[in-house]
N, C-alpha and C positions, 0 to 999 in steps of 0.2 A: 623219948622228946627231942623237939627241935630247937639247935643251938641257937642261943642268943647272941647280942651284937656284944656282950660283955664276956663271952668266951673268946673270940677274936679281936679284944681289944686290948691285947696282951704282946710281949714281945714274941717274935717270931719261935724263939728260944723253948717257949715255953709251950705255945701251941702246936709246936709242930706233932711231939711226943703225943700229947694231950689229944691228940686226932686218930691217934690210933687205936684200931675195934670200934669207932664210930662208922657209921654207914652214910654214904651217899647214895640219896634217893633221885630218880627221876622220871618223874611223872609225864606218862605222855599225852598224845591228844585224844585216846582214846578212854584214859580213866587207867591204862594199868602203870605200875608201878614196876622198875628193877631198883634194886640196894643191894649193893656191893658194901664188902666191909672193908677197912682202908687197914693196908698191912705195911705201907711203907710209906716214907713222907721225908721231904728235905727241905731245911729252913735256908733262904737269902733274904743277907740283912744289911743293909745298907748302901751306897753309894762307898763305902771302904772295904767292900765284899766284892773283891772282881770277878766272880760267878755270877752277882745279881746285874738283872738288866738294869737296871739302875747305877750303874757302875759310871756310866760317863755322865750325871747326871738327867734331868726331866726331859723328854722327849714324847711327841705325840703318842708313840707306843708304850713308854713307859708312866706317862701321867696319872695312871691308875692307882701304879705303887704308891703314890705320894698320896692318895685321899685317903679316904674314910677306911676303916677295917670292913671286916666281913665281906667285903667283894670279890666276886669272881672274876681272873685274872686269866683269861684263858686264850690261847696261840698259836698259831700253826709252827709246828718246828719241819724241818725240812720240807716244808712245803708238801707235807702229806698225813703227817700226827697234830691229831689237838690234844692239848696240854693243858690239864686243870690247873689253877692253884688257887690260895685264896688268900686275900689279903689283910695283913693283920699289924697292930700297934697302934699309936697316933698319927693322926695327918702329920704331913710333912716327912716323915719317917719313911723312907719306902724300904718296904720290907714285906714276905710273903713266903709260902709253905706251899709244893709241889707235892700232889697227890700223886705219887710215883708207883703204887703198886695198891689193889686190891684181891681179894679170896680168888685164886682162879685165873687172873688175868696180873699176869706178872709184866710192866711197862706201864707207863702212862698213856700212851696212845692206846694202848687195846684194852685200856680202863673205859677211856670216852668213847672208842667204838661202840662196847658194848653197853653202855650208858645212852649211846646215842647225843652227847655231848658235842657240840660246833662252837665256831663262833659268835652263832649267835646269843650263845648266853655271857659272853665275856661282857663287863661292869656291869652285872647284874647282882643283886645283895644275896647272900646265903640266909638271912635273915628272913627277909621277905619275901622272893620271888616264889611263886605258887607252884613251880616245876621243877624245881632244882636247889637241895638241900641237903642239910646235914646234920645226922639226929645221934643220940647216946639212947642205946636201948640197954644203959649198964652193964656192960659186958667189961670182966676186969681184965685189965691186960698187963703182962710184962713184956719189955723191951731190949733192944741192942741197940749200940749205936754203931756208925762206920763214916768212914769218909764220903762223899757226895763223889758218883760216877756222870758222865758224859759232859764234863765242863771242861774239854782238855785245854780250853781257850782262858782261862784263869787261870792266876799266879799257881804253884805250887802249894804257898801257904795254905791259900785258900780252898784247896782243894785235899789238901789233908784233914780239914776242920772236919770232925766227927760228927757233921750236920745233917747225918742221914739215920733215921728211926727207922727198926724194924722189928714190927711183932713177934715177939716169941711165937712158937709154934709148939 
């Protein structure tokens, strides 16, 4: 079952662990589908979170984070890797969840390559996009938490927050 708007319209610290075990689905132009099970996520929450792109306020790059939930926020990292996030929470409060890994694809850049996801999906709705969505097949999950990674620019306090969620195997 495809996730609806109500799923994403909650705080990122609720959504991030609940995305574990869900499937990201990309339908290609030829109708074929790639489905990957989410195994790791990270939450980014508000201007006070120095790891969040919105830490310095609203900019052309971050304006999506301030908008409605359920929107894909996809950006190019280091000029070579597309990273996929989904915006969560209420309008005006910037937050989102990075899809960090899927089964067989450890790392956010590897999973977007496998899915064929690029910046063309940035700002599209996970709720209504016909070619990219997240669904729940009812798989039960257990998870652990850990500190976020790859955010050396953030304060030590924000780096240490246990806002990385990993599916237990």
